[in-house]
All heavy atoms as TSV, in Angstrom:
chain	resi	resn	atom	element	x	y	z
A	1	MET	N	N	5.276	34.315	81.525
A	1	MET	CA	C	5.733	33.002	81.135
A	1	MET	C	C	6.862	32.597	82.087
A	1	MET	O	O	7.793	33.353	82.312
A	1	MET	CB	C	6.194	33.046	79.683
A	1	MET	CG	C	6.764	31.778	79.148
A	1	MET	SD	S	5.684	30.584	78.339
A	1	MET	CE	C	4.812	31.473	77.104
A	2	ALA	N	N	6.759	31.429	82.618
A	2	ALA	CA	C	7.752	30.915	83.556
A	2	ALA	C	C	8.987	30.417	82.807
A	2	ALA	O	O	8.912	29.997	81.659
A	2	ALA	CB	C	7.167	29.785	84.377
A	3	THR	N	N	10.112	30.468	83.485
A	3	THR	CA	C	11.343	29.958	82.897
A	3	THR	C	C	11.467	28.470	83.185
A	3	THR	O	O	10.779	27.928	84.052
A	3	THR	CB	C	12.571	30.686	83.471
A	3	THR	OG1	O	12.645	30.405	84.871
A	3	THR	CG2	C	12.493	32.180	83.233
A	4	TYR	N	N	12.380	27.827	82.462
A	4	TYR	CA	C	12.619	26.405	82.688
A	4	TYR	C	C	13.101	26.181	84.116
A	4	TYR	O	O	12.742	25.200	84.754
A	4	TYR	CB	C	13.658	25.873	81.708
A	4	TYR	CG	C	13.151	25.683	80.290
A	4	TYR	CD1	C	12.090	26.416	79.776
A	4	TYR	CD2	C	13.740	24.764	79.466
A	4	TYR	CE1	C	11.648	26.229	78.491
A	4	TYR	CE2	C	13.304	24.568	78.159
A	4	TYR	CZ	C	12.255	25.305	77.681
A	4	TYR	OH	O	11.807	25.117	76.416
A	5	GLU	N	N	13.912	27.110	84.630
A	5	GLU	CA	C	14.438	26.976	85.990
A	5	GLU	C	C	13.306	27.029	87.018
A	5	GLU	O	O	13.304	26.261	87.983
A	5	GLU	CB	C	15.447	28.088	86.267
A	5	GLU	CG	C	16.103	27.973	87.619
A	5	GLU	CD	C	17.146	29.041	87.856
A	5	GLU	OE1	O	17.392	29.867	86.967
A	5	GLU	OE2	O	17.707	29.048	88.963
A	6	GLN	N	N	12.324	27.899	86.809
A	6	GLN	CA	C	11.185	27.983	87.727
A	6	GLN	C	C	10.372	26.694	87.702
A	6	GLN	O	O	9.920	26.221	88.744
A	6	GLN	CB	C	10.300	29.170	87.368
A	6	GLN	CG	C	10.933	30.500	87.652
A	6	GLN	CD	C	10.141	31.648	87.078
A	6	GLN	OE1	O	9.514	31.528	86.010
A	6	GLN	NE2	N	10.158	32.773	87.768
A	7	ILE	N	N	10.186	26.116	86.541
A	7	ILE	CA	C	9.445	24.857	86.423
A	7	ILE	C	C	10.216	23.729	87.099
A	7	ILE	O	O	9.651	22.947	87.865
A	7	ILE	CB	C	9.155	24.528	84.941
A	7	ILE	CG1	C	8.194	25.560	84.349
A	7	ILE	CG2	C	8.587	23.120	84.797
A	7	ILE	CD1	C	8.021	25.467	82.864
A	8	ARG	N	N	11.533	23.660	86.845
A	8	ARG	CA	C	12.363	22.632	87.493
A	8	ARG	C	C	12.327	22.768	89.008
A	8	ARG	O	O	12.184	21.778	89.727
A	8	ARG	CB	C	13.819	22.743	87.019
A	8	ARG	CG	C	14.114	22.074	85.729
A	8	ARG	CD	C	15.605	21.888	85.486
A	8	ARG	NE	N	16.442	22.905	86.064
A	8	ARG	CZ	C	16.935	23.960	85.425
A	8	ARG	NH1	N	16.648	24.136	84.163
A	8	ARG	NH2	N	17.703	24.826	86.034
A	9	ASP	N	N	12.457	24.005	89.525
A	9	ASP	CA	C	12.430	24.225	90.974
A	9	ASP	C	C	11.081	23.871	91.576
A	9	ASP	O	O	11.009	23.308	92.667
A	9	ASP	CB	C	12.784	25.676	91.302
A	9	ASP	CG	C	14.237	26.003	91.032
A	9	ASP	OD1	O	15.052	25.061	90.898
A	9	ASP	OD2	O	14.556	27.209	90.950
A	10	ASP	N	N	10.008	24.192	90.866
A	10	ASP	CA	C	8.666	23.872	91.343
A	10	ASP	C	C	8.485	22.364	91.473
A	10	ASP	O	O	7.993	21.873	92.494
A	10	ASP	CB	C	7.618	24.452	90.380
A	10	ASP	CG	C	6.204	24.138	90.806
A	10	ASP	OD1	O	5.813	24.534	91.927
A	10	ASP	OD2	O	5.482	23.484	90.026
A	11	ILE	N	N	8.910	21.622	90.478
A	11	ILE	CA	C	8.778	20.166	90.508
A	11	ILE	C	C	9.675	19.568	91.583
A	11	ILE	O	O	9.277	18.643	92.301
A	11	ILE	CB	C	9.075	19.565	89.122
A	11	ILE	CG1	C	7.998	20.006	88.135
A	11	ILE	CG2	C	9.155	18.044	89.181
A	11	ILE	CD1	C	8.299	19.684	86.699
A	12	LEU	N	N	10.871	20.118	91.727
A	12	LEU	CA	C	11.798	19.612	92.736
A	12	LEU	C	C	11.252	19.835	94.152
A	12	LEU	O	O	11.324	18.933	94.987
A	12	LEU	CB	C	13.166	20.275	92.579
A	12	LEU	CG	C	14.306	19.705	93.391
A	12	LEU	CD1	C	14.557	18.247	93.023
A	12	LEU	CD2	C	15.568	20.521	93.168
A	13	THR	N	N	10.664	20.991	94.424
A	13	THR	CA	C	10.133	21.250	95.763
A	13	THR	C	C	8.836	20.487	96.022
A	13	THR	O	O	8.624	20.002	97.130
A	13	THR	CB	C	9.888	22.749	95.986
A	13	THR	OG1	O	9.018	23.243	94.986
A	13	THR	CG2	C	11.176	23.519	95.983
A	14	MET	N	N	7.986	20.358	95.013
A	14	MET	CA	C	6.690	19.694	95.208
A	14	MET	C	C	6.809	18.171	95.222
A	14	MET	O	O	6.114	17.502	95.975
A	14	MET	CB	C	5.705	20.099	94.106
A	14	MET	CG	C	5.332	21.552	94.082
A	14	MET	SD	S	4.259	22.024	95.432
A	14	MET	CE	C	2.742	21.303	94.916
A	15	HIS	N	N	7.693	17.620	94.384
A	15	HIS	CA	C	7.734	16.172	94.196
A	15	HIS	C	C	9.099	15.542	94.469
A	15	HIS	O	O	9.213	14.320	94.453
A	15	HIS	CB	C	7.297	15.808	92.772
A	15	HIS	CG	C	5.940	16.319	92.424
A	15	HIS	ND1	N	4.781	15.724	92.889
A	15	HIS	CD2	C	5.541	17.385	91.686
A	15	HIS	CE1	C	3.740	16.405	92.437
A	15	HIS	NE2	N	4.176	17.419	91.705
A	16	GLY	N	N	10.126	16.363	94.645
A	16	GLY	CA	C	11.454	15.833	94.904
A	16	GLY	C	C	12.082	15.144	93.704
A	16	GLY	O	O	12.957	14.308	93.848
A	17	LYS	N	N	11.648	15.509	92.498
A	17	LYS	CA	C	12.164	14.877	91.287
A	17	LYS	C	C	12.762	15.946	90.384
A	17	LYS	O	O	12.201	17.027	90.220
A	17	LYS	CB	C	11.044	14.143	90.549
A	17	LYS	CG	C	11.513	13.418	89.331
A	17	LYS	CD	C	10.466	12.523	88.745
A	17	LYS	CE	C	11.041	11.911	87.476
A	17	LYS	NZ	N	10.437	10.700	87.107
A	18	TYR	N	N	13.914	15.642	89.800
A	18	TYR	CA	C	14.574	16.560	88.879
A	18	TYR	C	C	14.138	16.237	87.454
A	18	TYR	O	O	14.100	15.074	87.069
A	18	TYR	CB	C	16.095	16.427	88.995
A	18	TYR	CG	C	16.828	17.369	88.079
A	18	TYR	CD1	C	16.981	18.706	88.418
A	18	TYR	CD2	C	17.325	16.935	86.869
A	18	TYR	CE1	C	17.631	19.576	87.576
A	18	TYR	CE2	C	17.978	17.789	86.019
A	18	TYR	CZ	C	18.136	19.116	86.374
A	18	TYR	OH	O	18.774	19.978	85.530
A	19	VAL	N	N	13.801	17.276	86.689
A	19	VAL	CA	C	13.442	17.098	85.279
A	19	VAL	C	C	14.450	17.844	84.415
A	19	VAL	O	O	15.019	18.848	84.826
A	19	VAL	CB	C	12.007	17.579	84.972
A	19	VAL	CG1	C	10.988	16.736	85.699
A	19	VAL	CG2	C	11.823	19.034	85.318
A	20	GLN	N	N	14.664	17.345	83.223
A	20	GLN	CA	C	15.629	17.935	82.303
A	20	GLN	C	C	14.966	19.002	81.441
A	20	GLN	O	O	13.758	18.951	81.170
A	20	GLN	CB	C	16.220	16.857	81.405
A	20	GLN	CG	C	17.001	15.818	82.156
A	20	GLN	CD	C	17.592	14.770	81.228
A	20	GLN	OE1	O	17.573	14.902	80.014
A	20	GLN	NE2	N	18.129	13.722	81.827
A	21	ASN	N	N	15.770	19.967	80.989
A	21	ASN	CA	C	15.249	21.029	80.131
A	21	ASN	C	C	14.662	20.482	78.835
A	21	ASN	O	O	13.652	20.996	78.346
A	21	ASN	CB	C	16.358	22.026	79.787
A	21	ASN	CG	C	16.691	22.931	80.941
A	21	ASN	OD1	O	15.927	23.060	81.886
A	21	ASN	ND2	N	17.847	23.557	80.863
A	22	CYS	N	N	15.278	19.441	78.282
A	22	CYS	CA	C	14.764	18.888	77.025
A	22	CYS	C	C	13.374	18.279	77.235
A	22	CYS	O	O	12.555	18.275	76.321
A	22	CYS	CB	C	15.732	17.880	76.436
A	22	CYS	SG	S	16.130	16.500	77.495
A	23	TRP	N	N	13.108	17.765	78.418
A	23	TRP	CA	C	11.773	17.233	78.705
A	23	TRP	C	C	10.757	18.371	78.763
A	23	TRP	O	O	9.637	18.235	78.266
A	23	TRP	CB	C	11.762	16.480	80.021
A	23	TRP	CG	C	12.614	15.260	80.073
A	23	TRP	CD1	C	13.273	14.652	79.042
A	23	TRP	CD2	C	12.916	14.504	81.236
A	23	TRP	NE1	N	13.954	13.551	79.502
A	23	TRP	CE2	C	13.759	13.438	80.840
A	23	TRP	CE3	C	12.571	14.602	82.565
A	23	TRP	CZ2	C	14.242	12.492	81.739
A	23	TRP	CZ3	C	13.049	13.663	83.453
A	23	TRP	CH2	C	13.883	12.614	83.039
A	24	ILE	N	N	11.135	19.485	79.378
A	24	ILE	CA	C	10.231	20.639	79.453
A	24	ILE	C	C	9.938	21.153	78.055
A	24	ILE	O	O	8.787	21.449	77.715
A	24	ILE	CB	C	10.829	21.741	80.349
A	24	ILE	CG1	C	10.995	21.228	81.787
A	24	ILE	CG2	C	9.955	22.985	80.335
A	24	ILE	CD1	C	11.777	22.153	82.697
A	25	ALA	N	N	10.961	21.248	77.213
A	25	ALA	CA	C	10.767	21.710	75.836
A	25	ALA	C	C	9.844	20.761	75.073
A	25	ALA	O	O	8.993	21.197	74.294
A	25	ALA	CB	C	12.116	21.824	75.134
A	26	HIS	N	N	9.989	19.459	75.291
A	26	HIS	CA	C	9.151	18.474	74.624
A	26	HIS	C	C	7.683	18.655	75.028
A	26	HIS	O	O	6.783	18.643	74.183
A	26	HIS	CB	C	9.642	17.068	74.966
A	26	HIS	CG	C	8.979	15.988	74.193
A	26	HIS	ND1	N	8.918	14.698	74.641
A	26	HIS	CD2	C	8.336	15.981	73.000
A	26	HIS	CE1	C	8.262	13.965	73.757
A	26	HIS	NE2	N	7.909	14.725	72.754
A	27	VAL	N	N	7.434	18.850	76.317
A	27	VAL	CA	C	6.063	19.040	76.800
A	27	VAL	C	C	5.493	20.362	76.283
A	27	VAL	O	O	4.322	20.429	75.909
A	27	VAL	CB	C	6.013	18.964	78.343
A	27	VAL	CG1	C	4.642	19.331	78.866
A	27	VAL	CG2	C	6.401	17.567	78.808
A	28	LYS	N	N	6.314	21.410	76.241
A	28	LYS	CA	C	5.852	22.682	75.680
A	28	LYS	C	C	5.417	22.498	74.237
A	28	LYS	O	O	4.367	23.001	73.819
A	28	LYS	CB	C	6.958	23.735	75.747
A	28	LYS	CG	C	7.137	24.355	77.103
A	28	LYS	CD	C	8.255	25.372	77.106
A	28	LYS	CE	C	7.873	26.621	76.360
A	28	LYS	NZ	N	8.909	27.676	76.496
A	29	GLU	N	N	6.213	21.783	73.473
A	29	GLU	CA	C	5.899	21.535	72.068
A	29	GLU	C	C	4.606	20.737	71.921
A	29	GLU	O	O	3.783	21.025	71.051
A	29	GLU	CB	C	7.067	20.787	71.432
A	29	GLU	CG	C	7.003	20.664	69.942
A	29	GLU	CD	C	8.252	20.010	69.399
A	29	GLU	OE1	O	8.592	18.890	69.848
A	29	GLU	OE2	O	8.890	20.619	68.530
A	30	GLN	N	N	4.397	19.744	72.783
A	30	GLN	CA	C	3.188	18.929	72.728
A	30	GLN	C	C	1.942	19.728	73.097
A	30	GLN	O	O	0.839	19.375	72.684
A	30	GLN	CB	C	3.312	17.733	73.658
A	30	GLN	CG	C	4.290	16.698	73.186
A	30	GLN	CD	C	4.455	15.552	74.175
A	30	GLN	OE1	O	4.183	15.697	75.364
A	30	GLN	NE2	N	4.919	14.418	73.681
A	31	ASN	N	N	2.102	20.795	73.879
A	31	ASN	CA	C	0.964	21.605	74.305
A	31	ASN	C	C	0.769	22.852	73.453
A	31	ASN	O	O	0.045	23.765	73.835
A	31	ASN	CB	C	1.120	21.990	75.782
A	31	ASN	CG	C	0.792	20.833	76.692
A	31	ASN	OD1	O	-0.346	20.418	76.786
A	31	ASN	ND2	N	1.804	20.283	77.333
A	32	GLY	N	N	1.418	22.899	72.295
A	32	GLY	CA	C	1.193	23.990	71.360
A	32	GLY	C	C	2.012	25.236	71.625
A	32	GLY	O	O	1.849	26.230	70.927
A	33	LEU	N	N	2.891	25.221	72.607
A	33	LEU	CA	C	3.789	26.341	72.829
A	33	LEU	C	C	5.014	26.129	71.953
A	33	LEU	O	O	5.384	25.002	71.640
A	33	LEU	CB	C	4.190	26.415	74.305
A	33	LEU	CG	C	3.018	26.544	75.281
A	33	LEU	CD1	C	3.502	26.412	76.708
A	33	LEU	CD2	C	2.304	27.860	75.082
A	34	ASN	N	N	5.649	27.192	71.538
A	34	ASN	CA	C	6.755	27.067	70.598
A	34	ASN	C	C	8.083	27.346	71.289
A	34	ASN	O	O	8.518	28.500	71.339
A	34	ASN	CB	C	6.577	28.033	69.416
A	34	ASN	CG	C	5.378	27.683	68.579
A	34	ASN	OD1	O	5.066	26.511	68.411
A	34	ASN	ND2	N	4.692	28.677	68.064
A	35	PRO	N	N	8.745	26.304	71.794
A	35	PRO	CA	C	10.068	26.544	72.368
A	35	PRO	C	C	11.088	26.803	71.265
A	35	PRO	O	O	10.956	26.294	70.152
A	35	PRO	CB	C	10.383	25.242	73.106
A	35	PRO	CG	C	9.614	24.209	72.371
A	35	PRO	CD	C	8.365	24.902	71.879
A	36	ARG	N	N	12.079	27.622	71.588
A	36	ARG	CA	C	13.151	27.853	70.623
A	36	ARG	C	C	14.043	26.615	70.569
A	36	ARG	O	O	14.258	25.976	71.586
A	36	ARG	CB	C	13.975	29.068	71.034
A	36	ARG	CG	C	13.201	30.364	70.819
A	36	ARG	CD	C	14.007	31.537	71.283
A	36	ARG	NE	N	13.741	31.631	72.730
A	36	ARG	CZ	C	14.528	32.216	73.598
A	36	ARG	NH1	N	15.653	32.747	73.223
A	36	ARG	NH2	N	14.202	32.269	74.870
A	37	PRO	N	N	14.558	26.275	69.402
A	37	PRO	CA	C	15.456	25.115	69.336
A	37	PRO	C	C	16.758	25.404	70.079
A	37	PRO	O	O	17.329	26.479	69.933
A	37	PRO	CB	C	15.695	24.898	67.851
A	37	PRO	CG	C	15.161	26.093	67.158
A	37	PRO	CD	C	14.284	26.844	68.096
A	38	ALA	N	N	17.200	24.449	70.873
A	38	ALA	CA	C	18.445	24.592	71.616
A	38	ALA	C	C	19.621	24.595	70.641
A	38	ALA	O	O	19.583	23.905	69.621
A	38	ALA	CB	C	18.589	23.452	72.612
A	39	PRO	N	N	20.661	25.364	70.945
A	39	PRO	CA	C	21.801	25.404	70.022
A	39	PRO	C	C	22.527	24.067	69.911
A	39	PRO	O	O	23.179	23.809	68.902
A	39	PRO	CB	C	22.713	26.471	70.621
A	39	PRO	CG	C	22.248	26.682	72.006
A	39	PRO	CD	C	20.828	26.244	72.074
A	40	ASN	N	N	22.399	23.221	70.914
A	40	ASN	CA	C	23.071	21.921	70.873
A	40	ASN	C	C	22.141	20.788	70.448
A	40	ASN	O	O	22.517	19.627	70.526
A	40	ASN	CB	C	23.684	21.593	72.231
A	40	ASN	CG	C	22.646	21.478	73.325
A	40	ASN	OD1	O	21.526	21.965	73.169
A	40	ASN	ND2	N	23.010	20.867	74.433
A	41	ARG	N	N	20.945	21.120	69.967
A	41	ARG	CA	C	20.005	20.086	69.534
A	41	ARG	C	C	20.533	19.388	68.291
A	41	ARG	O	O	20.935	20.026	67.322
A	41	ARG	CB	C	18.640	20.701	69.264
A	41	ARG	CG	C	17.591	19.653	69.000
A	41	ARG	CD	C	16.209	20.209	69.101
A	41	ARG	NE	N	15.243	19.177	68.734
A	41	ARG	CZ	C	13.966	19.385	68.628
A	41	ARG	NH1	N	13.472	20.577	68.856
A	41	ARG	NH2	N	13.160	18.411	68.290
A	42	GLN	N	N	20.492	18.070	68.313
A	42	GLN	CA	C	21.096	17.294	67.231
A	42	GLN	C	C	20.233	17.229	65.980
A	42	GLN	O	O	20.743	17.157	64.878
A	42	GLN	CB	C	21.412	15.882	67.727
A	42	GLN	CG	C	22.455	15.892	68.813
A	42	GLN	CD	C	22.703	14.508	69.377
A	42	GLN	OE1	O	22.104	13.538	68.956
A	42	GLN	NE2	N	23.593	14.426	70.342
A	43	SER	N	N	18.911	17.246	66.141
A	43	SER	CA	C	18.030	17.156	64.988
A	43	SER	C	C	16.735	17.893	65.296
A	43	SER	O	O	16.223	17.830	66.411
A	43	SER	CB	C	17.722	15.698	64.663
A	43	SER	OG	O	16.717	15.618	63.683
A	44	LEU	N	N	16.197	18.586	64.313
A	44	LEU	CA	C	14.925	19.278	64.499
A	44	LEU	C	C	13.730	18.362	64.241
A	44	LEU	O	O	12.600	18.724	64.525
A	44	LEU	CB	C	14.851	20.496	63.579
A	44	LEU	CG	C	15.857	21.611	63.871
A	44	LEU	CD1	C	15.742	22.699	62.828
A	44	LEU	CD2	C	15.650	22.169	65.260
A	45	THR	N	N	13.966	17.173	63.696
A	45	THR	CA	C	12.867	16.290	63.337
A	45	THR	C	C	12.544	15.242	64.400
A	45	THR	O	O	11.446	14.711	64.418
A	45	THR	CB	C	13.160	15.568	62.012
A	45	THR	OG1	O	14.387	14.856	62.148
A	45	THR	CG2	C	13.263	16.555	60.872
A	46	PHE	N	N	13.494	14.906	65.257
A	46	PHE	CA	C	13.198	13.936	66.307
A	46	PHE	C	C	13.942	14.325	67.580
A	46	PHE	O	O	14.875	15.115	67.547
A	46	PHE	CB	C	13.581	12.507	65.876
A	46	PHE	CG	C	15.059	12.243	65.855
A	46	PHE	CD1	C	15.690	11.643	66.941
A	46	PHE	CD2	C	15.826	12.590	64.754
A	46	PHE	CE1	C	17.049	11.410	66.923
A	46	PHE	CE2	C	17.176	12.351	64.728
A	46	PHE	CZ	C	17.799	11.764	65.819
A	47	ARG	N	N	13.512	13.764	68.697
A	47	ARG	CA	C	14.126	14.056	69.991
A	47	ARG	C	C	14.963	12.875	70.438
A	47	ARG	O	O	14.500	11.735	70.426
A	47	ARG	CB	C	13.053	14.341	71.032
A	47	ARG	CG	C	12.310	15.615	70.718
A	47	ARG	CD	C	11.667	16.177	71.972
A	47	ARG	NE	N	11.111	17.478	71.682
A	47	ARG	CZ	C	11.767	18.613	71.896
A	47	ARG	NH1	N	12.946	18.592	72.415
A	47	ARG	NH2	N	11.208	19.762	71.612
A	48	VAL	N	N	16.191	13.162	70.831
A	48	VAL	CA	C	17.091	12.131	71.328
A	48	VAL	C	C	16.619	11.651	72.695
A	48	VAL	O	O	16.628	10.465	72.996
A	48	VAL	CB	C	18.544	12.659	71.396
A	48	VAL	CG1	C	19.471	11.631	72.011
A	48	VAL	CG2	C	19.022	13.050	70.016
A	49	LYS	N	N	16.170	12.595	73.548
A	49	LYS	CA	C	15.673	12.268	74.885
A	49	LYS	C	C	14.227	12.753	75.027
A	49	LYS	O	O	13.982	13.820	75.573
A	49	LYS	CB	C	16.520	12.958	75.955
A	49	LYS	CG	C	17.929	12.499	76.055
A	49	LYS	CD	C	18.603	13.233	77.199
A	49	LYS	CE	C	20.037	12.861	77.337
A	49	LYS	NZ	N	20.683	13.637	78.407
A	50	PRO	N	N	13.258	12.000	74.547
A	50	PRO	CA	C	11.868	12.424	74.723
A	50	PRO	C	C	11.469	12.341	76.192
A	50	PRO	O	O	12.052	11.603	76.982
A	50	PRO	CB	C	11.072	11.431	73.875
A	50	PRO	CG	C	11.960	10.268	73.704
A	50	PRO	CD	C	13.362	10.751	73.807
A	51	CYS	N	N	10.486	13.105	76.544
A	51	CYS	CA	C	10.027	13.170	77.933
A	51	CYS	C	C	9.316	11.871	78.325
A	51	CYS	O	O	8.410	11.422	77.624
A	51	CYS	CB	C	9.081	14.348	78.100
A	51	CYS	SG	S	8.515	14.570	79.783
A	52	PRO	N	N	9.704	11.262	79.465
A	52	PRO	CA	C	8.986	10.075	79.932
A	52	PRO	C	C	7.567	10.435	80.388
A	52	PRO	O	O	7.301	11.575	80.766
A	52	PRO	CB	C	9.822	9.562	81.098
A	52	PRO	CG	C	10.938	10.504	81.284
A	52	PRO	CD	C	10.835	11.587	80.285
A	53	ALA	N	N	6.685	9.467	80.348
A	53	ALA	CA	C	5.276	9.710	80.662
A	53	ALA	C	C	5.073	10.219	82.088
A	53	ALA	O	O	4.244	11.109	82.313
A	53	ALA	CB	C	4.470	8.444	80.436
A	54	ASP	N	N	5.800	9.674	83.065
A	54	ASP	CA	C	5.597	10.112	84.442
A	54	ASP	C	C	6.068	11.549	84.647
A	54	ASP	O	O	5.445	12.322	85.369
A	54	ASP	CB	C	6.281	9.163	85.428
A	54	ASP	CG	C	7.787	9.091	85.241
A	54	ASP	OD1	O	8.260	9.303	84.112
A	54	ASP	OD2	O	8.487	8.823	86.229
A	55	ALA	N	N	7.144	11.942	83.967
A	55	ALA	CA	C	7.634	13.316	84.085
A	55	ALA	C	C	6.712	14.279	83.345
A	55	ALA	O	O	6.561	15.432	83.752
A	55	ALA	CB	C	9.046	13.416	83.546
A	56	LYS	N	N	6.079	13.818	82.269
A	56	LYS	CA	C	5.171	14.686	81.514
A	56	LYS	C	C	4.027	15.167	82.391
A	56	LYS	O	O	3.657	16.344	82.365
A	56	LYS	CB	C	4.621	13.935	80.297
A	56	LYS	CG	C	3.667	14.757	79.480
A	56	LYS	CD	C	3.100	13.982	78.313
A	56	LYS	CE	C	2.095	14.860	77.590
A	56	LYS	NZ	N	1.377	14.163	76.566
A	57	LEU	N	N	3.485	14.281	83.205
A	57	LEU	CA	C	2.389	14.669	84.084
A	57	LEU	C	C	2.841	15.719	85.096
A	57	LEU	O	O	2.116	16.679	85.369
A	57	LEU	CB	C	1.837	13.444	84.803
A	57	LEU	CG	C	1.235	12.368	83.908
A	57	LEU	CD1	C	0.854	11.145	84.733
A	57	LEU	CD2	C	0.034	12.908	83.165
A	58	LEU	N	N	4.043	15.553	85.646
A	58	LEU	CA	C	4.563	16.519	86.613
A	58	LEU	C	C	4.829	17.870	85.964
A	58	LEU	O	O	4.518	18.919	86.539
A	58	LEU	CB	C	5.858	15.984	87.240
A	58	LEU	CG	C	5.767	14.700	88.043
A	58	LEU	CD1	C	7.149	14.284	88.532
A	58	LEU	CD2	C	4.814	14.848	89.204
A	59	ILE	N	N	5.391	17.859	84.766
A	59	ILE	CA	C	5.694	19.108	84.062
A	59	ILE	C	C	4.417	19.842	83.691
A	59	ILE	O	O	4.312	21.057	83.879
A	59	ILE	CB	C	6.566	18.823	82.819
A	59	ILE	CG1	C	7.932	18.306	83.252
A	59	ILE	CG2	C	6.712	20.071	81.966
A	59	ILE	CD1	C	8.770	17.750	82.122
A	60	GLU	N	N	3.417	19.123	83.193
A	60	GLU	CA	C	2.153	19.771	82.837
A	60	GLU	C	C	1.474	20.354	84.067
A	60	GLU	O	O	0.915	21.453	84.011
A	60	GLU	CB	C	1.229	18.793	82.125
A	60	GLU	CG	C	1.646	18.512	80.701
A	60	GLU	CD	C	0.728	17.545	79.983
A	60	GLU	OE1	O	0.023	16.749	80.666
A	60	GLU	OE2	O	0.726	17.555	78.747
A	61	ALA	N	N	1.519	19.661	85.192
A	61	ALA	CA	C	0.923	20.180	86.420
A	61	ALA	C	C	1.658	21.443	86.869
A	61	ALA	O	O	1.027	22.421	87.293
A	61	ALA	CB	C	0.968	19.114	87.520
A	62	SER	N	N	2.964	21.436	86.770
A	62	SER	CA	C	3.741	22.617	87.139
A	62	SER	C	C	3.442	23.784	86.204
A	62	SER	O	O	3.324	24.933	86.642
A	62	SER	CB	C	5.235	22.290	87.114
A	62	SER	OG	O	5.985	23.422	87.426
A	63	MET	N	N	3.317	23.497	84.916
A	63	MET	CA	C	3.006	24.554	83.949
A	63	MET	C	C	1.630	25.151	84.233
A	63	MET	O	O	1.431	26.364	84.057
A	63	MET	CB	C	3.066	23.999	82.530
A	63	MET	CG	C	4.474	23.652	82.091
A	63	MET	SD	S	4.487	22.732	80.557
A	63	MET	CE	C	4.850	24.043	79.407
A	64	ARG	N	N	0.692	24.353	84.685
A	64	ARG	CA	C	-0.627	24.883	85.055
A	64	ARG	C	C	-0.522	25.763	86.290
A	64	ARG	O	O	-1.173	26.804	86.372
A	64	ARG	CB	C	-1.595	23.729	85.321
A	64	ARG	CG	C	-2.104	23.093	84.066
A	64	ARG	CD	C	-3.210	22.085	84.337
A	64	ARG	NE	N	-3.457	21.287	83.162
A	64	ARG	CZ	C	-2.892	20.122	82.888
A	64	ARG	NH1	N	-2.068	19.559	83.754
A	64	ARG	NH2	N	-3.164	19.472	81.780
A	65	ARG	N	N	0.306	25.340	87.270
A	65	ARG	CA	C	0.460	26.138	88.490
A	65	ARG	C	C	1.067	27.509	88.218
A	65	ARG	O	O	0.702	28.493	88.865
A	65	ARG	CB	C	1.331	25.395	89.512
A	65	ARG	CG	C	0.608	24.348	90.304
A	65	ARG	CD	C	1.401	23.883	91.512
A	65	ARG	NE	N	2.633	23.196	91.160
A	65	ARG	CZ	C	2.732	21.894	90.874
A	65	ARG	NH1	N	1.640	21.147	90.908
A	65	ARG	NH2	N	3.885	21.361	90.579
A	66	VAL	N	N	1.995	27.586	87.271
A	66	VAL	CA	C	2.638	28.863	86.979
A	66	VAL	C	C	1.911	29.636	85.861
A	66	VAL	O	O	2.339	30.725	85.497
A	66	VAL	CB	C	4.130	28.685	86.639
A	66	VAL	CG1	C	4.887	28.130	87.814
A	66	VAL	CG2	C	4.327	27.830	85.408
A	67	GLY	N	N	0.844	29.069	85.323
A	67	GLY	CA	C	0.007	29.784	84.366
A	67	GLY	C	C	0.468	29.723	82.912
A	67	GLY	O	O	0.074	30.563	82.115
A	68	MET	N	N	1.262	28.743	82.558
A	68	MET	CA	C	1.705	28.632	81.158
A	68	MET	C	C	0.659	27.965	80.283
A	68	MET	O	O	0.531	28.302	79.096
A	68	MET	CB	C	3.005	27.836	81.077
A	68	MET	CG	C	4.208	28.598	81.565
A	68	MET	SD	S	5.717	27.653	81.439
A	68	MET	CE	C	6.020	27.703	79.680
A	69	ILE	N	N	-0.067	26.987	80.836
A	69	ILE	CA	C	-1.124	26.323	80.055
A	69	ILE	C	C	-2.398	26.317	80.861
A	69	ILE	O	O	-2.417	26.538	82.041
A	69	ILE	CB	C	-0.748	24.877	79.643
A	69	ILE	CG1	C	-0.403	24.005	80.837
A	69	ILE	CG2	C	0.385	24.903	78.672
A	69	ILE	CD1	C	-0.190	22.542	80.476
């Protein structure tokens, strides 16, 4: 399983775009993976910063490259 840092670095080198950890966690949750709740998360029922659609595609592609999904 790849770390968030590996996914961020992969996207940064391939596309030159920085993604946030909360976006990666959101995409993991949408794909049936169970991320642990962050200690600074404000609510378990909704996301303050949901992942934008364009970043979701990049994160999912990176997760496929590293073998997470």
